[in-house]
C-alpha positions in Angstrom: 30.4 -20.7 17.4 28.3 -22.7 14.9 26.1 -24.1 17.7 25.5 -20.6 19.1 24.3 -19.5 15.6 22.0 -22.4 15.4 20.5 -21.6 18.8 20.2 -17.9 18.0 18.6 -18.2 14.5 15.4 -20.1 15.2 14.7 -18.0 18.3 14.5 -14.8 16.2 11.9 -16.2 13.8 9.1 -16.0 16.3 8.8 -12.4 14.9 8.2 -13.4 11.3 5.8 -16.3 12.3 4.4 -15.3 15.6 3.3 -11.8 14.9 1.3 -12.5 11.7 -0.3 -15.6 13.3 -1.3 -13.7 16.5 -2.9 -11.0 14.4 -4.8 -13.6 12.3 -6.1 -15.2 15.5 -7.3 -11.9 17.0 -8.7 -10.8 13.7 -11.0 -13.9 13.5 -12.6 -13.0 16.8 -13.0 -9.3 15.7 -14.6 -10.4 12.4 -16.9 -12.7 14.3 -17.9 -9.7 16.5 -18.7 -7.6 13.4 -21.1 -10.4 12.3 -23.0 -10.9 15.5 -26.1 -9.2 14.1 -25.6 -10.3 10.5 -27.7 -12.8 8.7 -24.5 -14.8 7.8 -21.4 -15.8 9.7 -18.3 -16.6 7.6 -15.7 -15.2 10.0 -14.1 -18.6 10.3 -13.1 -18.3 6.6 -10.5 -15.9 7.8 -8.7 -18.6 9.7 -9.2 -21.2 6.9 -7.7 -18.9 4.4 -4.8 -18.2 6.8 -4.2 -21.9 7.2 -4.0 -22.3 3.5 -1.6 -19.3 3.4 0.6 -20.9 6.1 0.9 -24.0 3.9 2.0 -21.9 0.9 4.5 -20.0 3.2 6.0 -23.3 4.4 6.5 -24.5 0.9 8.1 -21.2 -0.3 10.3 -21.2 2.8 12.1 -24.3 1.4 12.7 -22.8 -2.1 15.7 -20.5 -2.8 14.5 -17.4 -4.5 17.2 -17.7 -7.2 15.4 -20.8 -8.5 12.3 -18.8 -9.0 13.9 -16.2 -11.3 13.2 -18.2 -14.4 9.5 -18.1 -13.6 9.3 -14.3 -13.0 8.4 -13.3 -16.6 5.7 -16.0 -16.9 4.2 -15.1 -13.5 4.3 -11.4 -14.4 2.7 -12.1 -17.8 0.0 -14.1 -16.2 -0.7 -11.3 -13.7 -1.0 -8.8 -16.5 -3.4 -11.1 -18.4 -5.5 -11.5 -15.2 -5.7 -7.7 -14.7 -6.9 -7.3 -18.3 -9.4 -10.1 -17.7 -10.8 -8.1 -14.8 -11.7 -5.3 -17.3 -13.4 -7.9 -19.6 -15.2 -10.4 -17.3 -14.6 -9.0 -13.8 -17.1 -8.8 -11.1 -18.2 -5.3 -10.0 -18.8 -4.3 -6.4 -18.7 -1.1 -4.4 -18.3 0.9 -7.6 -15.2 -0.9 -8.8 -14.4 -3.8 -11.0 -11.6 -5.6 -9.2 -12.5 -9.3 -8.9 -12.7 -12.4 -11.1 -15.0 -15.2 -10.0 -13.4 -18.6 -10.1 -15.5 -21.6 -8.9 -17.6 -19.2 -6.9 -14.6 -17.7 -5.2 -13.8 -14.0 -5.9 -10.1 -13.6 -6.7 -8.5 -10.1 -6.7 -5.7 -10.1 -9.2 -4.4 -6.7 -8.1 -3.3 -8.3 -4.8 -1.2 -10.9 -6.6 0.1 -8.2 -9.0 1.9 -6.6 -6.1 4.0 -9.7 -5.5 4.7 -10.2 -9.2 5.8 -6.6 -9.6 8.1 -6.8 -6.5 9.8 -9.9 -7.8 10.4 -8.7 -11.3 11.5 -5.2 -10.3 13.9 -6.7 -7.8 15.3 -8.9 -10.6 15.7 -5.9 -12.9 17.3 -3.7 -10.3 19.7 -6.4 -9.2 21.0 -6.8 -12.8 20.7 -3.2 -13.9 21.1 -0.8 -11.0 20.0 2.8 -11.6 23.2 4.7 -12.3 21.9 7.0 -15.0 18.4 8.5 -15.5 17.9 6.3 -18.5 18.2 3.2 -16.3 14.9 4.2 -14.7 13.1 3.1 -17.9 13.4 -0.6 -17.1 11.9 -0.7 -13.5 9.3 2.0 -14.3 8.3 0.1 -17.4 7.8 -3.1 -15.4 5.7 -1.4 -12.7 3.7 1.0 -15.0 1.7 -1.8 -16.7 0.1 -3.3 -13.6 -0.2 0.1 -12.0 -2.2 1.5 -14.9 -4.4 -1.6 -15.1 -5.1 -1.4 -11.4 -5.7 2.4 -11.4 -8.4 2.2 -14.1 -10.4 -0.5 -12.3 -10.5 1.9 -10.4 -8.5 1.0 -7.3 -6.7 4.1 -6.1 -5.5 2.5 -2.9 -3.7 -0.4 -4.5 -2.2 1.8 -7.2 -0.6 3.9 -4.4 1.0 0.7 -3.0 2.8 0.2 -6.4 4.2 3.7 -6.2 5.4 3.3 -2.6 7.2 0.0 -3.2 8.8 1.3 -6.5 10.3 4.3 -4.8 11.6 2.4 -1.8 13.2 -0.3 -4.0 14.8 2.3 -6.2 16.4 3.9 -3.2 17.4 0.6 -1.6 19.1 -0.4 -4.9 21.4 2.7 -4.6 19.6 5.4 -6.5 20.5 8.9 -5.1 18.0 10.4 -2.7 17.7 13.5 -4.9 16.3 11.4 -7.7 13.7 9.9 -5.3 12.7 13.4 -4.3 12.4 14.5 -7.9 10.2 11.4 -8.7 8.0 12.3 -5.8 7.9 16.1 -6.6 4.8 16.0 -8.9 2.8 14.5 -6.1 3.7 17.4 -3.8 2.8 19.8 -6.5 -0.6 18.2 -6.7 -1.0 18.5 -2.9 -0.1 22.2 -3.2 -2.6 22.7 -5.9 -5.4 21.2 -3.7 -5.4 24.6 -2.1 -6.8 26.1 -5.3 -10.6 26.3 -6.0 -11.1 22.7 -7.1 -14.9 23.0 -6.7 -14.9 25.0 -9.9 -13.6 22.0 -11.9 -16.7 20.4 -13.4 -16.2 19.3 -17.0 -16.5 22.3 -19.3 -15.6 24.8 -16.5 -12.0 23.6 -16.4 -10.9 26.4 -18.7 -12.7 28.9 -16.4 -10.9 27.3 -13.4 -7.5 27.7 -15.1 -8.1 31.3 -16.2 -9.2 32.4 -12.7 -6.7 30.3 -10.8 -3.8 32.0 -12.6 -5.1 35.6 -12.0 -3.7 36.2 -8.5 -0.1 34.9 -8.2 0.6 36.7 -4.9 -1.3 34.4 -2.6 0.7 32.2 -0.2 0.0 29.1 -2.2 1.5 30.6 -5.3 4.6 31.6 -3.3 4.9 28.0 -2.1 4.4 26.6 -5.6 7.0 28.9 -7.0 9.5 28.1 -4.3 8.9 24.3 -4.7 9.4 24.6 -8.5 12.6 26.4 -8.0 13.8 23.8 -5.4 13.1 20.9 -7.7 14.9 22.7 -10.6 17.9 23.2 -8.3 17.9 19.5 -7.3 17.8 18.5 -11.0 20.6 20.9 -11.8 22.7 19.5 -9.0 22.1 15.8 -9.5 21.3 15.1 -13.1 23.4 15.3 -16.3 22.8 18.1 -18.8 22.3 20.4 -15.9 20.6 23.4 -17.5 18.3 21.2 -19.6 17.4 19.0 -16.6 16.6 22.1 -14.5 14.4 23.5 -17.2 12.7 20.2 -17.8 11.9 19.7 -14.1 10.4 23.2 -13.9 8.3 22.3 -16.9 7.2 19.1 -15.2 5.9 21.0 -12.2 4.0 23.6 -14.3 2.5 20.8 -16.4 1.4 18.9 -13.3 -0.2 22.0 -11.9 -2.2 22.5 -15.2 -3.2 18.9 -15.7 -4.2 18.2 -12.1 -7.6 20.0 -12.2 -8.4 18.2 -15.4 -7.6 14.8 -13.9 -9.5 15.8 -10.8 -12.6 16.8 -12.7 -12.7 14.3 -15.5 -10.7 11.2 -14.6 -11.6 10.6 -10.9 -15.0 9.4 -10.0 -17.2 11.3 -7.6 -16.8 8.9 -4.8 -13.0 9.0 -5.2 -13.0 12.8 -4.9 -15.1 12.5 -1.8 -12.7 9.9 -0.3 -9.7 12.1 -0.9 -11.2 15.3 0.6 -13.8 14.4 3.2 -11.3 13.2 5.8 -10.4 16.9 6.3 -14.0 17.5 7.5 -16.2 14.4 7.4 -19.0 16.4 9.2 -19.7 18.1 5.8 -21.4 14.9 4.7 -22.2 12.9 7.9 -24.7 10.6 6.3 -22.8 10.1 3.1 -19.1 10.0 2.3 -18.1 11.1 5.8 -20.1 8.5 7.6 -17.4 5.8 7.6 -14.8 8.2 9.1 -17.1 9.6 11.8 -18.3 6.2 13.0 -14.9 4.7 12.9 -13.3 7.5 15.1 -16.3 7.3 17.5 -15.8 3.5 17.8 -12.1 3.7 18.4 -12.6 6.5 20.9 -15.3 4.6 22.8 -12.8 1.8 23.6 -10.9 4.0 26.0 -7.7 2.5 27.5 -8.7 -1.2 27.9 -11.7 -1.5 25.5 -15.1 -3.0 26.0 -13.8 -6.6 25.7 -13.8 -9.0 22.8 -17.3 -9.6 21.4 -18.6 -6.8 23.6 -18.4 -3.7 21.4 -21.8 -2.2 20.9 -21.0 -0.1 17.8 -19.4 -3.2 16.3 -22.4 -5.4 17.3 -25.0 -3.0 15.8 -22.9 -2.6 12.6 -22.7 1.2 12.7 -19.5 1.1 10.7 -19.8 -0.2 7.1 -17.1 -2.6 5.8 -15.9 -3.0 9.4 -14.7 -6.6 8.9 -12.5 -5.5 6.0 -11.0 -2.0 5.6 -12.2 -0.8 9.0 -11.3 -3.7 11.2 -9.0 -1.4 13.2 -12.1 0.4 14.5 -13.4 -2.9 15.9 -9.9 -3.5 17.5 -10.0 0.0 19.1 -13.5 -0.4 20.5 -13.0 -3.9 21.9 -9.4 -3.9 23.0 -8.9 -0.2 23.6 -5.8 1.9 23.3 -3.6 -0.9 24.7 -4.8 -3.4 22.1 -4.2 -0.9 19.3 -0.7 -0.1 20.7 0.2 -3.8 20.8 -0.8 -4.3 17.1 1.2 -1.2 16.1 4.2 -2.4 18.1 3.8 -5.8 16.5 4.0 -4.3 13.0 7.0 -2.2 14.0 8.8 -5.3 15.2 7.9 -7.1 12.0 9.3 -4.3 9.9 12.4 -4.1 11.9 13.0 -7.8 11.4 12.4 -7.5 7.7 15.0 -4.7 7.5 17.5 -7.0 9.2 16.7 -9.7 6.8 17.2 -7.4 3.8 20.5 -6.1 5.1 21.9 -9.6 5.6 20.5 -11.2 2.4 23.0 -13.1 0.4 22.2 -11.3 -2.9 20.9 -7.9 -4.1 17.9 -9.7 -5.6 16.8 -11.2 -2.3 17.5 -8.0 -0.4 15.3 -6.0 -2.8 12.5 -8.6 -2.6 12.4 -8.4 1.2 12.5 -4.6 1.2 9.7 -4.4 -1.4 7.6 -6.8 0.7 8.3 -4.8 3.9 7.3 -1.6 2.1 4.1 -3.2 0.8 3.1 -4.3 4.3 4.0 -1.2 6.2 2.5 1.2 3.6 -0.8 -0.6 3.9 -0.6 -0.5 7.7 0.1 3.2 7.9 -2.5 4.2 5.3 -5.2 1.9 6.8 -4.7 3.1 10.4 -4.5 6.7 9.4 -7.7 6.2 7.4 -9.6 4.6 10.4 -8.6 7.3 12.9 -9.5 10.2 10.6 -5.9 11.3 9.6 -6.1 10.2 6.0 -8.6 9.6 3.2 -10.6 6.4 2.7 -8.6 4.5 0.1 -9.8 1.0 0.4 -6.5 -0.4 1.6 -6.8 -3.5 3.9 -4.9 -4.0 7.1 -2.5 -6.9 6.6 -3.3 -10.1 8.4 -6.3 -8.4 10.1 -8.7 -7.3 7.4 -11.0 -10.0 6.0 -10.1 -10.9 2.4 -9.0 -14.1 0.8 -6.7 -12.8 -1.9 -5.0 -10.3 0.5 -4.5 -13.0 3.1 -2.9 -15.4 0.6 -0.7 -12.7 -0.8 0.5 -11.7 2.7 1.5 -15.3 3.5 3.2 -15.7 0.1 5.2 -12.6 1.0 6.0 -14.1 4.4 7.2 -17.3 2.7 9.5 -15.4 0.4 11.0 -13.6 3.3 11.5 -16.8 5.3 13.2 -18.3 2.3 15.7 -15.4 2.3 16.2 -16.0 6.0 16.9 -19.7 5.6 19.4 -19.2 2.7 21.2 -16.4 4.6 21.6 -18.6 7.7 22.8 -21.5 5.5 25.4 -19.3 4.0 26.6 -18.1 7.4 26.9 -21.6 8.6 29.0 -22.5 5.6 31.3 -19.6 6.4 
């Protein structure tokens, strides 16, 4: 029996090692293709960074995560300090201040903040599971600091990742599904309110917007908002203590969100952020501006057909029609040069990777390790879904890279750190099974 376990274990880890390495290999070629007409060629840095990341993963694989728990607070503190340093001495590019230059190398602290947050939130939830609403204060307090510092960089895409992994880890730790829905409910309220005349919101005209938006309450959007507010109030009444007070408070939260949303939209978000969030609905409204990325990306993917033009053969990729194609829009190069089949293989690869991570999380030897793995799986898959939806025109341009494929040193190192942590959980789980 023990020998059969030994034979079965290593065979299954081709998923955790093989899929990321295969994606890194193909990504290097795709990045080289995007730089054929460029004055520089640093595509091979993608492979060099990956090799460095593999070394880190191999080291982390040998370390039980329990031994790292004493380092979680120092690592988290260092991450927060680095995010504050970005505001003070950070490097600005593409309208955002997200990087720190160290020895000529740009480091993006927000990428490392995701791992630090996952580890500390996992430690908090494993020791203090959410059994009462007040128990939410600990994990939300941990995640809110890096989330806020990332959001104000501004980096809307990465801040969304924090929210996704927080909700998933809360649910995985045993928090009732109703509470997850209630935490998400203000977001849906914002989406409903997008149907209101947002173009009126320009600084001083916020008051005019509010006064006119509340005049006609019989339109379908108001019916939907009223129904949604009533639904969330009912969920609060059903699942929370102090039922009447909770229901009233939840209704107040939805109304407040509806009132504050246009103010945040018109004052807090930058012009380019508003364009990114809305132009995907009709990028032809600004074909030479904010919609250019989306239009060219969908054309590039569509031109690949079933089998693609061949590696290093894509003409749109060669002529650099798609901005930032080697980073956020690498999937468009994949679509043009490998076609539908190549894109399908990558999607299946990510699905297999997530399936394996779910298995690892279920069979982890402790709640802490299980939560770490599920947080990492959420981080990877959320980025995959948002990035692919972005490049095929089904979602806004958020600046989220495609794991293991998009060019980016910090993101690549973080991906392999995450892989190493998951492999450590696998190794310790197998060791425990062998002892049994």
